[in-house]
C-alpha positions in Angstrom: 0.0 0.0 0.0 2.9 2.4 0.8 4.4 1.9 -2.6 1.1 2.8 -4.4 1.0 6.0 -2.3 4.5 6.9 -3.2 3.7 6.3 -6.9 0.7 8.6 -6.6 3.0 11.2 -5.1 5.4 10.8 -8.1 2.5 11.0 -10.6 1.4 14.3 -9.1 4.9 15.8 -8.6 6.4 15.1 -12.0 3.7 16.8 -14.2 3.5 19.7 -11.9 7.4 20.2 -11.9 7.4 19.9 -15.7 4.5 22.3 -16.1 6.2 24.8 -13.9 9.5 24.5 -15.8 7.9 24.9 -19.2 5.7 27.8 -18.0 8.6 29.7 -16.5 10.8 28.9 -19.6 8.3 30.0 -22.2 7.6 33.2 -20.3 11.2 34.0 -19.7 12.5 33.3 -23.2 9.6 34.7 -25.1 10.2 38.1 -23.4 14.0 37.9 -23.4 14.1 38.1 -27.3 14.0 41.9 -27.1 17.0 41.9 -24.8 19.0 39.6 -27.0 18.3 41.8 -30.0 19.5 44.8 -28.1 22.5 42.9 -26.8 23.5 41.7 -30.3 22.7 45.1 -32.0 19.7 43.8 -34.0 21.4 40.9 -35.4 18.4 38.5 -35.3 20.1 35.3 -36.2 22.7 35.4 -33.4 20.3 36.8 -30.9 17.6 34.1 -31.4 20.3 31.3 -31.6 21.8 32.6 -28.3 18.3 32.9 -26.8 17.5 29.2 -27.8 20.7 28.0 -26.3 19.9 29.8 -23.0 16.5 28.2 -23.2 17.9 24.7 -23.7 20.3 25.1 -20.9 17.4 26.3 -18.6 15.3 23.1 -19.5 18.3 20.9 -18.8 19.2 22.4 -15.5 15.6 22.6 -14.2 14.3 19.3 -15.4 17.5 17.6 -14.2 17.1 19.2 -10.7 13.3 18.3 -10.6 14.2 14.7 -11.3 17.1 14.8 -8.8 14.9 15.9 -5.9 12.0 13.7 -6.9 12.7 10.9 -4.2 10.1 10.9 -1.5 12.0 9.7 1.6 9.2 9.7 4.3 7.0 7.1 5.4 3.7 7.7 3.7 1.2 6.0 6.1 -1.6 8.3 5.0 -2.5 10.9 2.3 -1.7 13.8 4.6 2.0 12.7 4.6 1.9 12.6 0.8 0.4 16.0 0.5 3.0 17.4 2.9 5.9 15.8 1.0 4.5 17.1 -2.3 4.1 20.6 -0.9 7.6 20.5 0.4 9.0 19.2 -3.0 6.9 21.4 -5.2 7.5 24.5 -3.0 11.2 23.9 -3.0 11.3 23.5 -6.7 9.2 26.7 -7.1 11.8 28.6 -5.1 14.6 27.1 -7.1 12.8 28.1 -10.4 12.4 31.6 -9.1 16.0 31.9 -8.3 16.9 30.5 -11.7 14.6 33.1 -13.3 16.3 35.9 -11.5 19.7 34.7 -12.3 18.8 34.7 -16.0 17.3 38.2 -15.8 20.5 39.3 -14.2 22.6 38.0 -17.1 20.1 39.6 -19.6 20.3 43.0 -17.8 24.1 42.7 -17.6 24.4 41.9 -21.3 22.2 44.9 -22.1 24.4 47.1 -19.9 27.6 45.8 -21.6 26.1 46.3 -25.0 25.3 50.0 -24.1 28.8 50.5 -22.7 30.3 49.2 -26.1 28.4 52.0 -27.9 29.7 54.8 -25.9 33.0 56.2 -27.2 36.1 55.5 -25.2 37.5 58.8 -24.0 41.1 57.5 -24.0 41.0 56.4 -27.7 38.8 59.3 -29.0 41.4 61.9 -28.1 44.3 60.1 -29.9 
């Protein structure tokens, strides 16, 4: 009976974790195209290719992490324990996804700032 309850927990956890990963990824990388175009000065091909590479890495990291933490290690005597284990797993994974989202945003903003800095004339080379 305990094995059945653990399998139910996995059957709930995995689709939720995958949905969260795909939702955050689609939202982030659909909206990051503007930043990539600005960073790469309007060169669409390299901007979209880089964005796609970031997206692929995001999927690999997050799905890999979701699978890594999937193990339910508590005794599941009743459904209350399953719900508590799932809330802990899904909550922790949601926090992790949020951190990953902000890390990606940091890189996009940093890239945008670097792109703007490269447009400014260098005062040391302009006077020579």
